[in-house]
C-alpha positions in Angstrom: 89.7 75.7 83.4 88.3 75.7 86.9 90.7 76.1 89.8 89.7 72.7 91.2 91.0 71.1 87.9 94.6 72.4 88.4 96.9 69.5 89.3 100.2 71.3 89.2 101.1 74.9 88.8 101.6 78.2 90.5 99.4 80.5 92.5 100.5 84.2 92.7 98.9 86.2 95.5 99.3 90.0 95.1 98.2 92.9 97.3 96.8 95.7 95.2 97.9 98.4 97.7 101.2 100.1 98.4 100.7 99.8 102.2 99.8 96.1 102.5 102.1 93.1 102.0 101.8 89.4 101.4 104.0 87.1 103.4 104.4 83.4 104.2 105.3 82.7 107.8 104.2 80.9 110.9 100.9 81.8 112.6 102.1 82.1 116.1 100.9 85.0 118.3 104.3 85.5 119.9 106.0 85.5 116.5 103.4 88.0 115.1 104.1 90.3 118.0 107.9 89.9 117.4 107.3 90.8 113.7 105.3 93.9 114.6 108.1 94.9 117.0 110.7 94.4 114.3 108.8 96.6 111.8 108.4 99.3 114.4 112.1 99.3 115.1 113.0 99.5 111.4 110.4 102.0 110.4 108.9 103.7 113.5 105.5 105.4 113.3 106.9 108.5 115.0 110.0 109.0 112.8 110.2 111.8 110.2 109.2 110.8 106.7 109.2 113.4 103.9 106.2 111.5 102.4 104.1 112.7 105.3 104.7 116.4 104.4 101.9 117.0 101.9 103.4 120.4 101.0 106.5 118.8 99.6 104.8 116.1 97.5 104.1 116.6 93.9 102.1 113.5 93.1 99.4 111.2 94.6 98.3 113.8 97.2 94.9 113.4 98.8 93.6 116.2 100.9 93.3 115.1 104.5 95.5 112.0 104.0 96.9 110.7 107.3 100.7 110.4 107.6 101.7 107.0 106.4 105.4 107.2 105.4 106.2 104.5 107.9 103.6 102.2 106.2 105.3 102.6 102.8 108.7 102.0 104.2 107.5 98.8 106.0 106.0 97.6 102.7 109.4 97.9 101.0 110.7 95.4 103.6 108.0 92.8 103.1 106.9 93.0 99.4 103.5 92.8 97.7 103.4 89.2 96.4 104.0 85.5 97.2 104.1 82.8 94.5 103.2 79.3 95.8 103.5 75.9 94.2 100.5 73.6 93.5 101.3 69.9 93.3 98.7 67.2 92.9 96.0 69.8 93.2 97.2 71.0 96.6 98.8 74.2 97.7 102.4 73.3 98.8 103.0 74.9 102.2 105.2 73.7 105.0 103.7 72.3 108.2 103.6 75.7 109.9 103.4 78.0 106.9 100.4 80.3 106.4 99.8 83.1 103.8 99.2 86.5 105.4 98.0 89.8 104.1 99.9 92.2 106.4 98.0 95.4 107.0 100.5 98.3 107.4 98.2 101.3 107.3 94.8 100.4 108.5 92.5 98.9 109.3 90.8 99.4 105.9 89.2 97.4 103.1 91.9 95.8 100.9 91.9 94.0 97.5 94.0 91.0 96.6 94.6 89.6 93.2 95.1 85.9 92.6 96.6 84.4 89.4 96.5 80.7 89.0 98.7 79.2 86.3 98.7 75.5 85.9 98.2 72.2 84.1 95.1 70.1 84.6 96.5 67.0 82.9 
């Protein structure tokens, strides 16, 4: 069934990366700056993260990998998915709501998975 035929259902949006998040929020430049400041206070780039010490890690090590423990901790706060309602063929978002992919360790190319479940009747 084509996506345009879905009248009601759910759209799941998922980041396929551990250092990127999907969030629904307002697209206001001042709010985006506030959100970045909040993440910096909660998981500062310059803090000590055991994940950044390659000699301690036993899995998922890539030679020359930049330190990104802060990015993984920030991703824990935001989450990798958002599930959104579709009603009468339209994505249901509030007046100011937007769907964001939040880059926490980039910039870099990212992949997003979309899963559409619905009823075309």
